[in-house]
C-alpha positions, 0 to 999 in steps of 0.5 A: 489488437489481436482477435483473441482480445475481442472475446471479453469475459462478460462480468455482468453476466458472471460467466464462469471462466471454464465456459470461455474458449481456451484460446482466450487465455492466450491473452496473457502470452500474446501481449508480452512485449519483445523488449523486457526488463525481465530475461527471456527465461523469465517468461515461460509462457512463451513455451506453452499456453495457459489455455492448456493448464486446467490448474489455471482455470481451476484457480480462477474459478475458485474465487467465485465459489468461495466469496463467503469465506473471503468476506469472512476472513476480511471481517475477522482480520479487520476486527484485530486492531493493528496500528503501525508498530502494533501489528503483532496480533493481526500478523499472527492471524495471517500467519495461521491462515497461510499455515493452514494452507500448508505453505511454509511461513515465517515471521521476520524480526519486524513482523512481516509474515512471508509464505512461500510457494516454491516454483520450479525456479527457486533462484528467482521470485515474485513478491505479492504483498498487502500491508497489515497496519492501519492509521487507527489507534489501538483503542478504536472500535473496529467491529465490522457492521453489516449495512445491507451488502456493505461492510463498515469499519475503520480499516475494512477497505484499507487494508482489510481488502488487500489482506483478504485478497493475499490470503485468497490468492494463496489459497486458490493456488493451493486448491488448484495445485497450481505450481509457478515457474518462479517462486512466489512470496506472499507477504503481509507486511508491517509499517506502510501507514504514517510513520511506519515509513514503509519499513516492512517493504524496505526489509522485504526488498533488502532480504530478497533483492538479489532474487526479486524480479517483480512486486505486486502490492494489493492495497485497497479496493477497486479494479479501475486503476494501477499505480505505476508511479511512486509519489514522493513524500516527506513527513516532518515533526516540529518540536518547540520547547520552553520553560512552561509556567502558570497562566496567571502568574507567569503571563508574558513569558514565551509560549511554545504553542504561540510560537507554533501557531505563528510559524504555522500561519506563515507556512500555510500561506506558502504558495503551492504550484498547480503543476507539478502537483504538490500538497501539504497537510498539518496532520497532528498537533500536540502540547500543553498539560492543562488549560491554565498552564503555559506549556513547556512543549508543542509539537506539529507533524506535517506531511508534504507530497509532490510529483517534483523532488525540487518542490519537496525540498522547497516546502521543507525549507519553507517549513523550517524558515517559517518555524524559525520566524515564528519562534523569533516573533514569540521571543521578541514579543514576550513581556518577560524575557527573564524566565527563559527562551524557546528552543526548536527543531524540525526533524524528518520522521519519514521519507518515501522515494519516488520512481516510475515503472517503464511503460514497456515493462513485463509486469505492466504488460501482464496486468494489461493482458489480464485487463483485456482478458477480463474485459476490465479498463484501468488507468495509470495513477501516481500514488504513495504505496509500498510500491515506492520502495521497489520502484525507486530501486528500478525493480518492476512493481505495481500497486492495484486494488483487490476488487469490490468497491470501498470508500471513506479510507482513513475515517471511522466511516470507512466502508467496503462492498464486496460485490464483484470482488472476484474480478479483482482477485482474478485480475491479480492472479493473472497478472501474477502468473504473467510474471511468475509463469506456470511450471510445465508439468513433468512428462509434457 
């Protein structure tokens, strides 16, 4: 390891960036690999050092001085309900924050908010994103409660943290008058959760693919991980329909819920391998109109995930076979077959592709350099995030936390503790600069 890396920033002591010797900042440059998926022209840091850029230090120092503002924006955004497909109000709030910083900003037809920080090279761009949507229905109480230093509310960490980071990083660039070599797109995207099926990220990649060189996804809290492996998944919906009737006078006729239960019991007994890691979840069940009515319809939504495409295919086939058997068993056991039969179908309502970032990628090298410089340690993870889409297409991408600590994701007790969040913000900014580069000042 280069001697430069031996001088770690002591975050427990919270030493300001400005007090670290200039040579330490060369970390971003020195660990960049010789072999890279990015072109040589894409690595402007080879021609000058970040240590010579006072704007970089100013941007890094900006976070610690503005933590109160960042926390306030996170709480305010969290308190705007944003279920998947209903992100409009939160989208408008983020757009206003970008516009207040003087950035050109637009909203695409899906609701993605895209702010542009023009670089010296506007023919190539880097995309940094955070998803707008949550898993919670619109009527959920999302008022942020303050319990000591802890913020508690559904969606406060996933992804209130990521959205606050996205806005804060953009503001730090503007406050420091820091101009990148490549253009940076700051995007708050729709449709990451559940049946959103990564539709916002899909649209962003389609729109900018010819210019896009790397993607950084801000999702949740923490600084102890980096997602470089995309976990593939399928979301399926089972629908079983029948004639329906009265619980007393029509007893013995086929019942869609009975058939769904029969099929579900078979499916949950499907053998799952330990390796490759594979999971399933029966997440939503619907059906019936009253306790004394035989339902005319029953629905089940199932989430299947695996490190192996073959296992995904096997489990999807198993689900279809189990439901077919459940429907047959129900019809075979009906007392009165004259009053109708059951129909059923299984449809794919979401599919997330897999993919992996090359170990010698410039983006991962930039993130590792930032970790080294900041004295942070992080592990590589496989997960299902917006990064799935670019990774599946061979575009360099990572998903990282935005600092601080959080827990209880996707629950009403979700919480976030902002202490130390500046580490995550500085980590993201340095990784971003590692692939965007810093524009050389005129006259130098």
